C-alpha positions as CSV (number, residue, x, y, z in Angstrom):
1,X,-9.2,-9.0,14.7
2,X,-7.9,-11.0,11.8
3,X,-4.7,-13.1,12.0
4,X,-3.0,-10.8,9.6
5,X,-3.8,-7.8,11.7
6,X,-2.6,-9.6,14.8
7,X,0.8,-10.1,13.1
8,X,1.5,-6.4,13.7
9,X,1.2,-6.8,17.5
10,X,4.4,-8.6,18.4
11,X,7.1,-6.3,17.0
12,X,6.0,-3.3,19.3
13,X,5.7,-5.7,22.2
14,X,9.3,-6.8,21.7
15,X,10.3,-3.2,21.5
16,X,8.5,-2.5,24.8
17,X,10.3,-5.5,26.4
18,X,13.6,-4.2,25.2
19,X,12.8,-0.7,26.4
20,X,12.2,-1.8,30.0
21,X,15.1,-4.3,30.1
22,X,18.4,-2.9,31.2
23,X,20.9,-3.0,28.3
24,X,23.3,-4.9,30.6
25,X,20.8,-7.9,30.5
26,X,20.1,-8.0,26.8
27,X,22.6,-10.8,26.3
28,X,21.6,-12.8,29.4
29,X,20.2,-16.3,28.5
30,X,17.8,-18.3,30.7
31,X,19.3,-20.9,33.0
32,X,18.2,-23.6,30.5
33,X,20.2,-21.9,27.8
34,X,17.1,-20.3,26.2
35,X,17.6,-17.4,23.9
36,X,18.6,-14.0,25.4
37,X,16.6,-11.0,24.4
38,X,19.1,-10.0,21.7
39,X,19.0,-13.6,20.3
40,X,15.2,-13.5,20.3
41,X,15.2,-10.3,18.2
42,X,17.9,-11.4,15.8
43,X,16.1,-14.8,15.3
44,X,12.8,-13.1,14.7
45,X,14.3,-10.6,12.2
46,X,16.1,-13.3,10.2
47,X,13.2,-15.7,10.2
48,X,10.9,-12.9,9.1
49,X,13.0,-12.2,6.1
50,X,14.6,-15.5,5.2
51,X,11.8,-17.7,6.2
52,X,8.4,-16.0,6.1
53,X,9.0,-13.4,3.3
54,X,10.7,-16.1,1.2
55,X,7.8,-18.5,1.8
56,X,5.1,-15.9,0.9
57,X,6.9,-15.1,-2.4
58,X,7.6,-18.7,-3.3
59,X,4.0,-19.7,-2.6
60,X,2.7,-16.8,-4.7
61,X,5.1,-17.2,-7.7
62,X,6.0,-20.9,-7.9
63,X,4.0,-24.1,-8.4
64,X,4.4,-26.5,-5.5
65,X,7.7,-25.0,-4.2
66,X,9.9,-26.9,-1.8
67,X,10.4,-24.5,1.1
68,X,13.5,-25.1,3.2
69,X,13.3,-25.2,7.0
70,X,14.9,-22.4,9.0
71,X,17.1,-24.0,11.6
72,X,16.9,-21.1,14.2
73,X,19.2,-22.5,16.9
74,X,22.0,-23.4,14.4
75,X,21.7,-20.0,12.7
76,X,21.8,-18.2,16.0
77,X,25.2,-19.9,16.8
78,X,26.6,-19.5,13.3
79,X,25.7,-15.8,13.2
80,X,26.7,-15.1,16.8
81,X,23.3,-13.4,17.6
82,X,24.5,-12.9,21.2
83,X,27.0,-10.3,20.0
84,X,24.7,-8.4,17.6
85,X,23.1,-5.0,18.3
86,X,19.5,-5.3,19.6
87,X,18.2,-2.0,18.2
88,X,19.1,-3.0,14.7
89,X,17.4,-6.4,15.1
90,X,14.2,-4.8,16.5
91,X,14.0,-2.4,13.5
92,X,14.6,-5.2,11.0
93,X,11.9,-7.4,12.6
94,X,9.4,-4.6,12.6
95,X,10.0,-3.3,9.0
96,X,10.1,-6.8,7.5
97,X,7.0,-7.9,9.3
98,X,5.2,-4.7,8.1
99,X,6.2,-5.5,4.5
100,X,5.0,-9.1,4.9
101,X,1.7,-8.0,6.3
102,X,1.3,-5.6,3.3
103,X,2.0,-8.4,0.9
104,X,-0.5,-10.7,2.7
105,X,-3.2,-8.1,2.6
106,X,-2.8,-8.0,-1.2
107,X,-3.5,-11.7,-1.5
108,X,-6.9,-12.5,-3.1
109,X,-9.3,-15.4,-3.6
110,X,-7.7,-18.5,-5.0
111,X,-4.2,-17.3,-4.1
112,X,-4.9,-18.3,-0.5
113,X,-5.0,-22.0,-1.6
114,X,-1.6,-21.9,-3.3
115,X,0.5,-24.6,-1.7
116,X,4.1,-25.8,-1.3
117,X,6.0,-28.3,0.8
118,X,8.0,-27.1,3.8
119,X,10.9,-29.2,4.9
120,X,10.1,-30.7,8.3
121,X,6.4,-29.6,8.1
122,X,4.9,-31.0,5.0
123,X,2.2,-29.4,2.9
124,X,1.8,-25.6,3.5
125,X,-0.8,-23.4,2.1
126,X,-0.6,-19.6,1.9
127,X,-3.8,-19.5,4.0
128,X,-2.0,-21.4,6.8
129,X,1.2,-19.3,6.8
130,X,-0.2,-16.3,8.8
131,X,-1.4,-18.7,11.5
132,X,2.0,-20.3,11.7
133,X,3.6,-16.9,11.9
134,X,1.3,-15.8,14.7
135,X,1.9,-19.1,16.6
136,X,5.6,-18.5,16.3
137,X,5.2,-15.0,17.7
138,X,3.2,-16.4,20.6
139,X,5.8,-19.1,21.4
140,X,8.5,-16.3,21.6
141,X,6.2,-14.2,23.7
142,X,5.9,-17.1,26.1
143,X,9.7,-17.6,26.1
144,X,10.1,-13.9,27.0
145,X,7.4,-14.2,29.7
146,X,9.5,-17.0,31.3
147,X,12.9,-15.1,30.9
148,X,12.0,-11.6,32.1
149,X,11.3,-12.6,35.8
150,X,14.6,-14.4,35.9
151,X,16.3,-11.2,34.9
152,X,14.3,-9.2,37.5
153,X,12.3,-7.5,34.8
154,X,8.5,-7.1,35.2
155,X,6.6,-8.8,32.4
156,X,4.3,-6.3,30.7
157,X,0.6,-7.1,30.9
158,X,0.3,-6.7,27.1
159,X,2.9,-9.4,26.6
160,X,1.1,-11.7,29.1
161,X,-2.2,-11.2,27.2
162,X,-0.5,-11.7,23.8
163,X,1.2,-14.9,25.0
164,X,-2.1,-16.3,26.1
165,X,-3.8,-16.0,22.7
166,X,-5.2,-18.8,20.7
167,X,-4.0,-18.1,17.1
168,X,-6.2,-20.7,15.5
169,X,-9.3,-18.9,16.7
170,X,-8.7,-16.2,14.1
171,X,-9.1,-16.2,10.4
172,X,-6.8,-14.9,7.7
């Protein structure tokens, strides 16, 4: 499976987790202050649109663009993710991810080598971006894998398998 194909796996897993987590626990953070389920979904939805979608378009249309960082924790506080509706965030994440995957599937040849500079990361090529997206998904899958038992929720086997992946073993 390609990295781009693998990018479609996490949104349904997040939906599965939400479906088996009681609504009364959607806003419960981990004891270390880690994101609650609703915060995870809101963060993923916003980053998908404001971070990944933006980066894809800038890399394809601009020469050596400067790509701003996406300060997730600060944005979560500013936007009060904890008080947002989970179903809306899940839908936004899924639909924006699907659009980004369609856009990446349209990339051809030399376009993959287009580059820019991301704040806090350095040089970023379009070819590397899907790997970073998948790595980000895996990190959130691992956060959920740690949070769910604390909430008394069984961790789905599909989430465990996804969280254990090596994203760099796949190609764009």
